[in-house]
C-alpha positions as a LaTeX table, in Angstrom:
\begin{tabular}{lrrr}
\hline
Residue & $x$ (\AA) & $y$ (\AA) & $z$ (\AA) \\
\hline
Met1 & $-54.18$ & 0.16 & 21.80 \\
Arg2 & $-55.13$ & 1.40 & 18.53 \\
Leu3 & $-56.46$ & 4.60 & 17.71 \\
Asp4 & $-58.85$ & 5.64 & 14.71 \\
Ser5 & $-57.15$ & 7.66 & 12.11 \\
Gly6 & $-58.26$ & 10.62 & 13.25 \\
Ser7 & $-56.87$ & 10.38 & 16.68 \\
Asn8 & $-54.10$ & 12.70 & 17.51 \\
Glu9 & $-52.75$ & 10.73 & 20.48 \\
Thr10 & $-49.15$ & 8.92 & 20.33 \\
Ile11 & $-48.73$ & 5.40 & 20.09 \\
Tyr12 & $-46.03$ & 4.03 & 22.04 \\
Cys13 & $-44.08$ & 0.72 & 21.23 \\
Ser14 & $-43.70$ & $-1.70$ & 24.19 \\
Ser15 & $-39.94$ & 0.10 & 24.82 \\
Gly16 & $-41.46$ & 2.93 & 25.88 \\
Ile17 & $-40.67$ & 5.00 & 22.16 \\
Pro18 & $-43.20$ & 6.69 & 19.94 \\
Glu19 & $-44.31$ & 4.43 & 17.20 \\
Leu20 & $-43.70$ & 7.37 & 14.79 \\
Thr21 & $-39.87$ & 8.12 & 15.74 \\
Ile22 & $-39.27$ & 4.25 & 15.32 \\
Arg23 & $-40.81$ & 4.37 & 11.67 \\
Met24 & $-38.77$ & 7.62 & 11.11 \\
Ile25 & $-35.67$ & 5.87 & 12.01 \\
Ser26 & $-36.19$ & 3.00 & 10.18 \\
Ile27 & $-36.86$ & 5.20 & 7.14 \\
Tyr28 & $-33.74$ & 7.00 & 7.54 \\
Ser29 & $-31.79$ & 3.32 & 7.99 \\
Met30 & $-32.90$ & 2.24 & 4.60 \\
Arg31 & $-31.98$ & 5.51 & 3.34 \\
Val32 & $-28.24$ & 5.21 & 4.44 \\
Ile33 & $-28.02$ & 2.08 & 3.28 \\
Ser34 & $-29.59$ & 2.56 & $-0.27$ \\
His35 & $-27.16$ & 5.58 & $-0.43$ \\
Met36 & $-24.17$ & 3.35 & 0.65 \\
Lys37 & $-25.03$ & 0.61 & $-1.98$ \\
Thr38 & $-25.17$ & 3.31 & $-4.50$ \\
Leu39 & $-21.96$ & 4.80 & $-3.69$ \\
Lys40 & $-20.45$ & 1.20 & $-3.99$ \\
Lys41 & $-21.38$ & 1.02 & $-7.34$ \\
Arg42 & $-20.18$ & 4.16 & $-8.36$ \\
Thr43 & $-16.45$ & 3.15 & $-6.81$ \\
Arg44 & $-16.12$ & 0.12 & $-7.92$ \\
Val45 & $-14.67$ & 1.39 & $-11.43$ \\
Arg46 & $-12.10$ & 3.70 & $-10.78$ \\
Pro47 & $-10.91$ & 4.46 & $-14.27$ \\
Thr48 & $-7.79$ & 6.00 & $-14.97$ \\
Thr49 & $-7.81$ & 9.76 & $-15.52$ \\
Ser50 & $-7.11$ & 10.81 & $-19.40$ \\
Lys51 & $-4.10$ & 13.04 & $-17.62$ \\
Ala52 & $-2.65$ & 9.92 & $-15.76$ \\
Arg53 & $-3.11$ & 7.97 & $-19.01$ \\
Glu54 & $-1.12$ & 10.30 & $-20.69$ \\
Ala55 & 1.53 & 10.51 & $-18.36$ \\
Leu56 & 1.66 & 6.47 & $-18.18$ \\
Phe57 & 2.10 & 6.68 & $-22.21$ \\
Asp58 & 4.79 & 9.52 & $-22.03$ \\
Ile59 & 6.62 & 6.78 & $-19.40$ \\
Leu60 & 5.88 & 3.44 & $-22.30$ \\
Arg61 & 7.01 & 5.99 & $-25.43$ \\
Gly62 & 9.17 & 3.74 & $-27.38$ \\
Asn63 & 8.49 & 0.44 & $-25.81$ \\
Ile64 & 4.78 & 0.11 & $-26.94$ \\
Ala65 & 4.82 & $-0.17$ & $-30.44$ \\
Gly66 & 4.80 & $-3.94$ & $-30.85$ \\
Ala67 & 4.55 & $-4.61$ & $-28.01$ \\
Cys68 & 1.86 & $-7.79$ & $-26.34$ \\
Phe69 & $-0.06$ & $-5.56$ & $-23.70$ \\
Leu70 & $-1.58$ & $-7.16$ & $-20.84$ \\
Asp71 & $-4.51$ & $-4.56$ & $-19.09$ \\
Leu72 & $-5.01$ & $-6.21$ & $-15.35$ \\
Tyr73 & $-7.97$ & $-4.71$ & $-13.68$ \\
Ala74 & $-9.16$ & $-3.04$ & $-17.29$ \\
Gly75 & $-11.96$ & $-1.25$ & $-16.14$ \\
Ser76 & $-13.42$ & 0.98 & $-18.17$ \\
Gly77 & $-10.36$ & $-0.40$ & $-21.06$ \\
Ala78 & $-9.50$ & 2.67 & $-21.67$ \\
Val79 & $-5.88$ & 1.91 & $-20.69$ \\
Gly80 & $-5.57$ & $-0.88$ & $-22.91$ \\
Ile81 & $-7.46$ & 0.78 & $-25.97$ \\
Asp82 & $-4.76$ & 3.80 & $-25.39$ \\
Ala83 & $-1.87$ & 1.10 & $-25.94$ \\
Leu84 & $-3.70$ & $-0.21$ & $-29.06$ \\
Lys85 & $-3.86$ & 3.63 & $-30.36$ \\
Glu86 & $-0.01$ & 4.01 & $-29.77$ \\
Gly87 & 0.92 & 0.60 & $-31.48$ \\
Ala88 & 0.76 & $-2.00$ & $-29.42$ \\
Ser89 & 0.15 & $-5.18$ & $-31.19$ \\
Asp90 & $-2.36$ & $-6.73$ & $-29.05$ \\
Val91 & $-3.90$ & $-6.26$ & $-25.75$ \\
Val92 & $-5.55$ & $-8.55$ & $-23.62$ \\
Phe93 & $-8.21$ & $-7.04$ & $-21.00$ \\
Val94 & $-8.76$ & $-8.83$ & $-18.12$ \\
Glu95 & $-11.91$ & $-7.94$ & $-15.98$ \\
Ala96 & $-14.15$ & $-9.02$ & $-13.16$ \\
Ser97 & $-17.14$ & $-7.01$ & $-13.87$ \\
Arg98 & $-19.34$ & $-8.68$ & $-16.83$ \\
Gly99 & $-21.36$ & $-4.96$ & $-17.42$ \\
Asn100 & $-17.60$ & $-3.90$ & $-18.09$ \\
Val101 & $-16.45$ & $-6.63$ & $-19.99$ \\
Lys102 & $-19.53$ & $-5.74$ & $-22.39$ \\
Lys103 & $-18.50$ & $-1.93$ & $-22.42$ \\
Ile104 & $-15.02$ & $-2.79$ & $-23.60$ \\
Asp105 & $-16.28$ & $-5.41$ & $-26.03$ \\
Glu106 & $-18.15$ & $-2.01$ & $-27.70$ \\
Leu107 & $-15.34$ & 0.12 & $-26.89$ \\
Ile108 & $-13.46$ & $-2.04$ & $-29.47$ \\
Val109 & $-15.89$ & $-2.62$ & $-31.97$ \\
Thr110 & $-15.92$ & 1.09 & $-32.22$ \\
His111 & $-12.43$ & 1.41 & $-32.49$ \\
Gly112 & $-11.95$ & $-1.40$ & $-34.82$ \\
Tyr113 & $-9.61$ & $-3.37$ & $-32.96$ \\
Glu114 & $-11.14$ & $-6.64$ & $-32.81$ \\
Asn115 & $-8.34$ & $-8.77$ & $-34.58$ \\
Lys116 & $-6.14$ & $-6.92$ & $-32.16$ \\
Ser117 & $-7.94$ & $-7.62$ & $-28.58$ \\
Arg118 & $-8.86$ & $-10.17$ & $-26.25$ \\
Val119 & $-11.21$ & $-9.27$ & $-23.35$ \\
Leu120 & $-11.95$ & $-12.07$ & $-20.42$ \\
Ala121 & $-14.38$ & $-11.51$ & $-17.95$ \\
Lys122 & $-11.89$ & $-13.10$ & $-15.04$ \\
Lys123 & $-10.62$ & $-12.13$ & $-12.08$ \\
Val124 & $-6.90$ & $-11.57$ & $-12.20$ \\
Leu125 & $-5.32$ & $-14.07$ & $-9.92$ \\
Ser126 & $-7.28$ & $-16.90$ & $-12.09$ \\
Phe127 & $-6.20$ & $-15.07$ & $-15.34$ \\
Ile128 & $-2.71$ & $-15.19$ & $-14.34$ \\
Gly129 & $-2.63$ & $-19.03$ & $-13.06$ \\
Ser130 & $-4.43$ & $-19.72$ & $-16.36$ \\
Ala131 & $-1.92$ & $-17.50$ & $-18.61$ \\
Glu132 & 0.97 & $-19.73$ & $-17.19$ \\
Thr133 & $-0.37$ & $-22.98$ & $-17.95$ \\
Glu134 & $-1.03$ & $-21.62$ & $-21.36$ \\
Lys135 & 2.28 & $-20.41$ & $-21.73$ \\
Gln136 & 1.08 & $-16.97$ & $-22.51$ \\
Lys137 & 4.13 & $-14.07$ & $-22.23$ \\
Phe138 & 3.61 & $-10.35$ & $-22.05$ \\
Asp139 & 5.98 & $-7.24$ & $-22.95$ \\
Ile140 & 4.19 & $-4.63$ & $-20.57$ \\
Ile141 & 2.03 & $-5.62$ & $-18.09$ \\
Phe142 & $-0.85$ & $-2.69$ & $-16.61$ \\
Leu143 & $-2.62$ & $-3.12$ & $-13.28$ \\
Asp144 & $-4.70$ & $-0.83$ & $-11.84$ \\
Pro145 & $-6.50$ & $-2.63$ & $-8.90$ \\
Pro146 & $-8.98$ & $-0.88$ & $-6.32$ \\
Tyr147 & $-7.37$ & 1.39 & $-3.99$ \\
His148 & $-6.82$ & 1.00 & $-0.45$ \\
Thr149 & $-7.03$ & $-2.66$ & $-0.87$ \\
Asp150 & $-4.14$ & $-5.82$ & $-0.34$ \\
Glu151 & $-5.21$ & $-6.63$ & $-4.05$ \\
Ile152 & $-1.83$ & $-5.04$ & $-5.61$ \\
Met153 & 0.32 & $-7.06$ & $-3.59$ \\
His154 & $-1.61$ & $-10.06$ & $-4.42$ \\
Ala155 & $-1.35$ & $-9.77$ & $-7.77$ \\
Leu156 & 2.24 & $-8.75$ & $-8.41$ \\
Ser157 & 3.13 & $-11.35$ & $-6.42$ \\
Ala158 & 1.15 & $-13.99$ & $-8.57$ \\
Ile159 & 2.80 & $-12.02$ & $-11.46$ \\
Ser160 & 6.40 & $-12.56$ & $-10.23$ \\
Asn161 & 5.82 & $-16.21$ & $-9.62$ \\
Ala162 & 4.27 & $-17.09$ & $-12.96$ \\
Ala163 & 6.17 & $-16.81$ & $-16.23$ \\
Ile164 & 4.26 & $-14.53$ & $-18.05$ \\
Leu165 & 6.06 & $-11.69$ & $-18.25$ \\
Glu166 & 8.67 & $-11.74$ & $-20.90$ \\
Lys167 & 12.77 & $-11.19$ & $-20.46$ \\
Gly168 & 13.24 & $-7.39$ & $-20.45$ \\
Gly169 & 9.04 & $-7.17$ & $-19.88$ \\
Thr170 & 8.09 & $-3.97$ & $-17.73$ \\
Val171 & 5.22 & $-4.16$ & $-14.94$ \\
Ile172 & 3.31 & $-0.59$ & $-14.46$ \\
Ala173 & 1.11 & $-0.74$ & $-11.11$ \\
Glu174 & $-1.09$ & 2.38 & $-10.59$ \\
His175 & $-1.61$ & 2.80 & $-6.85$ \\
Phe176 & $-2.80$ & 5.60 & $-4.32$ \\
Lys177 & 0.25 & 7.70 & $-3.35$ \\
Lys178 & 0.13 & 6.78 & 0.16 \\
Lys179 & 1.00 & 2.89 & $-0.45$ \\
Gln180 & 4.53 & 2.16 & $-0.83$ \\
Leu181 & 5.82 & $-0.69$ & $-2.76$ \\
Pro182 & 8.48 & $-2.93$ & $-1.71$ \\
Asp183 & 11.82 & $-2.49$ & $-4.08$ \\
Ile184 & 11.29 & $-6.20$ & $-4.96$ \\
Val185 & 8.61 & $-8.82$ & $-5.47$ \\
Asn186 & 10.68 & $-12.02$ & $-6.02$ \\
Asn187 & 11.69 & $-11.42$ & $-9.36$ \\
Leu188 & 10.47 & $-8.13$ & $-10.26$ \\
Lys189 & 12.75 & $-5.28$ & $-9.19$ \\
Lys190 & 11.34 & $-1.63$ & $-8.90$ \\
Ile191 & 13.12 & 0.43 & $-11.43$ \\
Lys192 & 11.26 & 3.87 & $-10.36$ \\
Glu193 & 8.28 & 5.62 & $-9.43$ \\
Tyr194 & 6.27 & 8.56 & $-11.22$ \\
Asn195 & 3.89 & 10.90 & $-8.99$ \\
Tyr196 & 1.01 & 12.43 & $-10.26$ \\
Gly197 & $-0.89$ & 14.09 & $-7.87$ \\
Asp198 & $-2.58$ & 11.31 & $-5.59$ \\
Thr199 & $-1.80$ & 8.96 & $-8.39$ \\
Val200 & 1.65 & 6.90 & $-8.65$ \\
Phe201 & 2.70 & 4.56 & $-11.14$ \\
Thr202 & 5.31 & 2.13 & $-10.45$ \\
Cys203 & 7.47 & 0.24 & $-12.79$ \\
Phe204 & 9.28 & $-3.12$ & $-12.21$ \\
Ile205 & 11.74 & $-5.00$ & $-14.66$ \\
Asn206 & 11.72 & $-8.81$ & $-14.57$ \\
Ser207 & 15.31 & $-8.86$ & $-13.07$ \\
Asp208 & 15.84 & $-12.52$ & $-14.28$ \\
Ser209 & 16.79 & $-10.72$ & $-17.73$ \\
Gln210 & 19.53 & $-8.99$ & $-15.49$ \\
Glu211 & 21.55 & $-11.78$ & $-15.13$ \\
Gln212 & 24.42 & $-13.08$ & $-16.98$ \\
\hline
\end{tabular}
């Protein structure tokens, strides 16, 4: 039945539910979906906080100067930039989001580190494979994958299977405090965990360097 615009009679659909109610539910659903998409975009980059970064470089104090530093899941690029400020000889930033890559490039130019940096728009596992093929080596590898996923274990396994970490090199993985990492991942041996609120830095060394 079609009613004139001035009618107050309720229109029912075939299911017996008022049409106005269905429209309101539809509008609400679309708003919820839109909100969830917005939240997903906002949480895509979860940068290491300034306090956590300060703690990270306290851990690395004495080892960062002159080091070749790899920043995996670079996000905003803040960790890699701080590594350069602390005296790293060069930093490779690996970040899948091209939007974030552009921001990292801008940050590098702002600080004048163009000659000491490389920014790659690649997925981490893909980069690790290509780095091994190209015989790239790093003294320090930092990774901060998305929390609440298994990405961290995939990345650690890939790093341990690829010959990209120098003998005596260090891997530092940032993760949520409820995530427990194994003591050994192939040739990576856990040496210490540092807790900062909900954030944990787990340090591994290349155990191959302890042989002999």
